[in-house]
N, C-alpha and C positions, 0 to 999 in steps of 0.2 A: 590330790583330795578328791573324795567322793561325794555323793549325794548328801549321804547322811551327815557327814562331818560339817558339809557346807551349811545345811539345815541348823544343826547345833550351833555354830558359829553365828548365825544370824539371829537365832533365838538370845544368845549371849548379848549380841549387840542391840537388839531392840530394847531388851530389859535393861542394860546398864548404861546405855548411850546418855540419858538424861538424868540418871540417879548419880550422886556425888560418891562413886565406887571405882571408877575408871573402867571404861569399855575397852580400851586398848590393852590395859593391864591383864583383864580377864581373857581377852581373845589371845593373848599371848601365852597366858597359861594354859588355855583349853588346846591350842594348836600345838604346844609343846608336847601336851600329853599325847596326842594324836601323833606325833612324830612328823609333823607336817610343816612346822614353824620355819624351818630353814628354806621350804620353797619359795621362789620368787612370786609365783601366783598366789600364794597363800597372803603375802605381804601386800600384794594388789588387792586381793578380795576382801581383806579387812578395812581397809579404806574405802573401797567402791560400795561397799554395802551399807555405808554411813549416809549415802544418798537416801536410801529407802527409809532410814529412822528420820533423817530430818524433814522428808516428805511430809511425814505424819505431823509435824509442826505445821506446816503451810495449811493442810487438812484441817486440823482441830481449831487453828486459831486463823481461818480464812479471812474473816470479816476484820480482824484487827491486824492480821499481817499487811494487808494492802490498804496503806494510810497516807500519811502526809510525806512528800519529800523530806521534810525536817527529820522525821523519824528515820529514814533510809540513811541520811549524813550521819547521825547519830551511830547506826550500825557500822556505816563505813569507818567513823573514828575509831569504834571499838574493835574493828577487825584489823585495822593498819599495824598495830604492834606485832600480831601474829604472823603478817606477811612479812616484815622487815625482819623479824629473828627468825622465821621459819626458812628464809632464804640464806641469813648468814650462818646458822648454825645446822644446816641440813645434814651434813656428814655427821656431826656430833650426835644429832638427835638419832639418825640412823642407827649408830653405836649403842646407843642406850636402849634401843627396841630390841636389841639382841641379848640383853642382860636380864634373866629372870629375878636376880637379886636386888637390881633397882625397882622393879615391879613391887617386890616385897616389902623393902625398906620405904619405898613411896606410900604403899597401903599402911603401913603403920604409922608413920609422920602423920600422913593426912587423917587417920583415925582419931590419933590424939588431939589433932586440932579440931575435928568435929564434934569431940565430947565437950568442948569449951566454947564453940562458936556463937552458940545461943546465949551464954553469959556475957561474952564480948560484945556482942552487938544486938543489944535487947531495947533499944530506944529509936526505933524508926521514926522519922519525922518528916521526911520528903518524899515525893513523888510517888503518889499512891498508884499510879499507872505508868506503864513502861513508856509510854508517850512523854511523861513529864520529866524523864529523866534528862539530866543537862548534858552538854557536850563534855564537861570536864568529867564528870561521873562516868560517862560511857568510855572516855578514854582510860581510865583508872580502872575499870571492870576489863577491859581489853588488855591491860598490862598483867592483870591477874590471871585472865585466861592463859597467857603465855607459858605459866607455871605447869600447865598440862602438857608442854612438850616433853616433860619427863614423863615417862610411861609409869603409871601407876597413880599418878596424882589427881585425875580425873577433870577434863574440860569443864564439866558443868558444875562440879563443885568448885573449882577454883573462881568461876566466874561469879556463881552464886555468893560464895563468901566475898568476894570482891564487891558485889552489890551491896551486900548487908553492911559492909566497912564504909560504904558511902550513905549509911542510915537509910536503906531501902527495907521494906519489909521481905520477909522471907518468900512470899507470892510474888512480888514485884520482881525481885531479883531473881527468881526461878524463870520467871516468864520471860525477862530480858535475856537470860542465858539461853533460852530455847530458840528465840529470834536470831541471836548471835549466831547460834549452831549452824544456820542455814548458810550464810557467806563463808564462815570458816570451814565447814566440811566440803563446800563446792570448790573452795580453793584447795583445799588439801586434796580432795579427788581427782582435781584437774593435773595438780602437780606430779602425783603418784602415776597416773596414767600416761603423761608426758614421758616421766622418767623410764617407765616400763616400755614405752615405744622406742625412747632414744637409745636404750640399751640393747635393741635389735630383738626384743621379744614378741611374738605374735600370739594371738589368742585362738585357741581351737574351737571347734564348735561346741564341743562339751564344756569347756572353760566358759563360753559366753551364756550357755543355759545355767551353768552354776551362779553366775553373777546374776542372773534374772531372778532364779529362785531366791538367792540369798537376799536380793532387794524387796522382794514380795514380802518374806518372812519378815524381814526387821521392820518393813512398814507397819505390819498388821501388829507385832508384838510391841513396837513402839507406841502406837496409838492407844493400847491398853495401860502401858506404863506410865505414860505422860499423865493422863488422868487419875491414875491411883497416887501418883507421886505426889502432884499438887495437893491433894485432899490430904494425904498423911503427912506432908511436910507442914502444911497449915495448922494441923492439930498437934503434932507431935516434935518437931523439931528435928536435930541431926542426930541425936545421941545413939540412935539405934543404928545408923550406918556406919558411925565412928566405931561402934562395938564390932560391927560386921567386918570392918576394913582391918581392925587390929587382929581378930581371929585368922582372917583369910592371911594376913602378911606373916603371922607366926606359922600357921600350918605350912605355907609355901616355903618359908625358911627350913622349917623341919623335914619337909620331904626333901629340899634340894641338896641339904648338907647331910641329912642322916639316912635318907632311905635311896634316893635316886637323883642324882644330879639332873637338872633339866636343862639340856644343852640345845639352845635354838640357834647356833651359828653355823 
């Protein structure tokens, strides 16, 4: 991986981490085009730069993020399903991450769902703010988030739809999804770093610099993406993202099967 590739991947991460389009899926696609997706450092890089993106949540929502213990306990409840399933299905998930067809199909199916989600959940009547979410609602949102272990599903998309299924408004569901990203991405990064170390890999000086650059770029881009997304989502809903996912999924399948197989194993 060179510096330009690291910057491109970080920009993709910053834009897509909080949009319902799957940051992991987009980075798999981009890194496969670069021909670096099979590299162990690339797999580490795409996880670690999520720290930069989630730091933007803490900065943008600083006053609201540091609040009551009750709110943190709700985040913990929502986080637990991902921890349990992530540990149980670790090898299976790693296998899915190496399959671009899985990404394409997930983009397609998720797109079709996003076209209808505003019709399915158009009567929010509980929890006007993320602090008012109940423990049961938090747990159910956490279960939805687990769907994002399938690459291409989108962590933010799954958890936002999960929140809307609990009669939260689009804005409240999106904000809780952003808050939930912090422990989820911290946990994923810690596990990936541990696995990388356990497998005997060492980071070179150049690789450490790439991780720093990636996190800084992802942080800056995510700051802009979050504010833009909240405003757009409140006004327009999910249909645009649904159409985008469908087009992206179809294009990826056409490229893979008819132009050039995307091999990332």
